[in-house]
Phi, psi and omega in degrees: 000115186290131174261127179242166179212163177238034183299312183300317181296315180291323179298316178297318179300325181274357178071032181252146169266174183298321180297316181296315178297315178303318179297323181287335184249001179078036180227161178279163175300323180297319178297316178299317178299314179298319178298312182300323180280351182081014180270354180214133177257121184289159173295164178300318181299313179294319178299318178295320178297318179297312179299323180295319178301319181280350181058045177224160175297151180308319184293344176277345180255315182240136182208155179259153174232156178109174183296333182297343182278347179296135178288137178263140180280000000 
């Protein structure tokens, strides 16, 4: 189930570069770059920190696609 993100879009909206975002969330610039490209999936803690910096819900930054995302009754 593919995990996608909008880190780059939110980062641009907040006027942050990768180094600045990494500093605020305790990650390297390289880690932020990997996350933005979809080559690395952050831990829940890191994902929450990133969403908090952007002041948006986690689901606005990270989201799943595909049938697996449908809620089961």
